MARKOL-807140 format. One record per residue (C-alpha): chain; x, y, z. Coordinates in nm, 3 decimals. Layout:
BEGIN
(pt A; (X; Y; Z))
...
***
This chain:
BEGIN
(pt A; (0.000; 0.000; 0.000))
(pt A; (0.114; 0.350; -0.084))
(pt A; (-0.016; 0.654; 0.100))
(pt A; (-0.014; 0.999; -0.056))
(pt A; (-0.067; 1.328; 0.125))
(pt A; (-0.097; 1.657; -0.060))
(pt A; (-0.043; 2.006; 0.078))
(pt A; (0.000; 2.361; -0.044))
(pt A; (-0.342; 2.443; -0.183))
(pt A; (-0.505; 2.779; -0.126))
(pt A; (-0.634; 3.093; -0.288))
(pt A; (-0.425; 3.294; -0.531))
(pt A; (-0.493; 3.578; -0.771))
(pt A; (-0.479; 3.548; -1.148))
(pt A; (-0.122; 3.555; -1.267))
(pt A; (0.009; 3.433; -0.935))
(pt A; (0.197; 3.119; -0.837))
(pt A; (0.143; 2.832; -0.599))
(pt A; (0.348; 2.526; -0.510))
(pt A; (0.193; 2.193; -0.415))
(pt A; (0.366; 1.905; -0.238))
(pt A; (0.290; 1.534; -0.231))
(pt A; (0.452; 1.309; 0.026))
(pt A; (0.452; 0.938; -0.053))
(pt A; (0.491; 0.668; 0.208))
(pt A; (0.443; 0.295; 0.239))
(pt A; (0.609; -0.017; 0.113))
(pt A; (0.769; 0.035; -0.225))
(pt A; (0.653; 0.392; -0.259))
(pt A; (0.994; 0.496; -0.387))
(pt A; (0.944; 0.284; -0.700))
(pt A; (0.629; 0.459; -0.814))
(pt A; (0.607; 0.744; -1.056))
(pt A; (0.396; 1.027; -0.921))
(pt A; (0.136; 1.217; -1.119))
(pt A; (-0.080; 1.519; -1.047))
(pt A; (-0.442; 1.532; -1.154))
(pt A; (-0.706; 1.798; -1.108))
(pt A; (-1.082; 1.808; -1.111))
(pt A; (-1.281; 2.125; -1.148))
(pt A; (-1.648; 2.142; -1.047))
(pt A; (-1.864; 1.970; -1.307))
(pt A; (-1.567; 1.853; -1.512))
(pt A; (-1.382; 1.530; -1.569))
(pt A; (-1.061; 1.460; -1.382))
(pt A; (-0.767; 1.584; -1.590))
(pt A; (-0.407; 1.467; -1.589))
(pt A; (-0.170; 1.756; -1.522))
(pt A; (0.182; 1.616; -1.497))
(pt A; (0.381; 1.306; -1.411))
(pt A; (0.741; 1.237; -1.314))
(pt A; (0.919; 0.903; -1.349))
(pt A; (1.047; 0.744; -1.029))
(pt A; (1.405; 0.687; -1.144))
(pt A; (1.481; 0.873; -1.466))
(pt A; (1.306; 1.194; -1.372))
(pt A; (1.140; 1.204; -1.712))
(pt A; (0.834; 1.427; -1.710))
(pt A; (0.500; 1.435; -1.889))
(pt A; (0.272; 1.741; -1.902))
(pt A; (-0.084; 1.797; -2.008))
(pt A; (-0.137; 2.043; -2.292))
(pt A; (-0.324; 2.292; -2.074))
(pt A; (-0.036; 2.338; -1.829))
(pt A; (0.278; 2.281; -2.036))
(pt A; (0.509; 2.579; -2.002))
(pt A; (0.337; 2.706; -1.687))
(pt A; (0.361; 2.415; -1.443))
(pt A; (0.675; 2.229; -1.337))
(pt A; (0.684; 1.891; -1.166))
(pt A; (0.989; 1.781; -0.968))
(pt A; (1.078; 1.530; -0.701))
(pt A; (1.311; 1.493; -0.405))
(pt A; (1.367; 1.120; -0.367))
(pt A; (1.543; 1.163; -0.034))
(pt A; (1.223; 1.313; 0.105))
(pt A; (0.984; 1.095; -0.098))
(pt A; (0.822; 1.420; -0.205))
(pt A; (0.697; 1.542; -0.541))
(pt A; (0.633; 1.909; -0.606))
(pt A; (0.411; 2.090; -0.853))
(pt A; (0.513; 2.450; -0.915))
(pt A; (0.226; 2.636; -1.077))
(pt A; (0.293; 2.973; -1.239))
(pt A; (0.082; 3.217; -1.441))
(pt A; (-0.234; 3.080; -1.286))
(pt A; (-0.575; 3.161; -1.430))
(pt A; (-0.929; 3.098; -1.299))
(pt A; (-0.941; 2.795; -1.532))
(pt A; (-0.681; 2.631; -1.308))
(pt A; (-0.925; 2.630; -1.015))
(pt A; (-0.974; 2.268; -0.907))
(pt A; (-0.901; 2.004; -0.650))
(pt A; (-0.549; 1.879; -0.719))
(pt A; (-0.465; 1.520; -0.630))
(pt A; (-0.142; 1.331; -0.655))
(pt A; (-0.137; 0.970; -0.763))
(pt A; (0.107; 0.681; -0.777))
(pt A; (0.160; 0.475; -1.089))
(pt A; (0.411; 0.212; -1.191))
(pt A; (0.411; 0.326; -1.553))
(pt A; (0.437; 0.706; -1.594))
(pt A; (0.108; 0.842; -1.722))
(pt A; (-0.138; 1.128; -1.697))
(pt A; (-0.430; 0.900; -1.781))
(pt A; (-0.638; 0.815; -1.475))
(pt A; (-0.691; 0.457; -1.589))
(pt A; (-0.326; 0.382; -1.518))
(pt A; (-0.325; 0.494; -1.155))
(pt A; (-0.269; 0.257; -0.864))
(pt A; (-0.311; 0.489; -0.563))
(pt A; (-0.472; 0.828; -0.505))
(pt A; (-0.430; 1.103; -0.252))
(pt A; (-0.729; 1.290; -0.111))
(pt A; (-0.650; 1.618; -0.281))
(pt A; (-0.592; 1.982; -0.202))
(pt A; (-0.805; 2.268; -0.327))
(pt A; (-0.666; 2.546; -0.544))
(pt A; (-0.873; 2.855; -0.615))
(pt A; (-0.758; 3.123; -0.858))
(pt A; (-0.949; 3.446; -0.821))
(pt A; (-1.000; 3.687; -1.110))
***
């Protein structure tokens, strides 16, 4: 079992930045790639970014590429999502997820965190 705990959500103005953290724990957690997803009210869950557990290779969704940066600190079992140039369309609950094969498709996810809310005000 892998446990995931997100933090760092909050309210930010349009154009601002916010950094999210995801701490992974549990047996074998260090071998999982970690992805971020988001779900806005009334919308489908959307894959945002993913980082490979060993190579550090990253994948980004089209809507965030160039604005968001995913990184990880393996010593701390923590993955970060730096979000810049935020707009109201980025408002959502952001969840991190663990996957053996790097992906931003929800069908490939093995474990989910509970999420942290991000609100971007106009």
